[in-house]
C-alpha angles and dihedrals in degrees: 000000000000093000089063089066090065089075118076094211091054091050089055093044094050092047090050091048091051093051092044092049090056100039102043098059091040088065097029093064090067093046091051090047092055093041095249097121092142095053090097090059092053092048090047091057091051091048086058088065089052092052090050090049089053090057092045094050093036093236132126106297092208096059092041088052089052091054097045096042091048091053090048093049091049091050091051092049093049091050091049096046095044092055092232091119133014117248093252092051092050089049091050091053089053090051097051100035095046096050094043093047093049094051093045096047096044089056090052092053117099106270090351128145137160088268088074089065097053097093090048093049097049105015130244128212093203095059098056102116129195088255089054090052091053091052092045093051093049094046093045091052090052093048094049093045090055098039096046101029094050098030094122094050094043091048091053093049094047092046098049122351094190093053091046090051091050091052090056101256117149094245097177093049093047092049091051091046090051090050092052091045091052089050091051090049092053090051092048092054101041097086094058107021099027131235094268094054103032093097089063091062089051093051113027097060089049096051088044090056092045089060092068105023135062108188125073095235094051091047092050094050095045094045091053090049091051090047092054092045096052094040095053095040092046093050092049092046092049090054094051096040095039093230131133110284095218095057091043093052093048094047091050089048090052090049091052090048092052093049094046092047092053092047091047095055094089089048091051092050091049091051091048092052092048093050090049093053116086117244120249090253091055092048091051091049091051092047091052092056115101 
């Protein structure tokens, strides 16, 4: 493991994997809570258009992807909240429009072809540049500040929008902020995990943690720990096995989920038995009845 740190590209890849492992589940927990687990996939397809625009305009593809994916996420949220389109329809439009736009624009770029998008689609540890690390650090700091600093407000909005609105929370602003934060998370992860697999890192660590925890805080902490574990181990494995890092990270995450789910079965059965048993107060009340 220590010999990997002798290579500058592996230092950058491991740092990126660490930040991604923390940031992705921190946002994913809110998407899972509001049943929008596939939102990361839709944003990833829109980010592909941003990457292609970066090549066309000869600017940094990462920052262009942030801009375009944020606009796409905001548009989807406005459509959903206005009632003009169901959430799944808005997500489908992101899927199709983002992929089509990315393929069209990259072919219009000077010397561009769909081969230029491969490392962004599936991730590549050797292409993480110092400029990418700067962008990843800035975006990860933004994501964590929002996800952790506003976790109570975001939890309330994702749990029950009507109740949050009654209590005086700015529901529209928080929903838009969550959409932009999810877009930033997708962009953070695309260099290592890839745009087509980034949603898995936002969802799988969260559902893994939910298998053994009950409270929101415990789920958040454990999901971030799982995210770091699978990101670092997947990056190291991809280097030694010479395989794509995104696919490796996702497969390891699925393996961890399977193991944890099997180990958690006795705990789930114990909880089910306890919930089925009447409480002492209920038993006393029943006994006192004539």
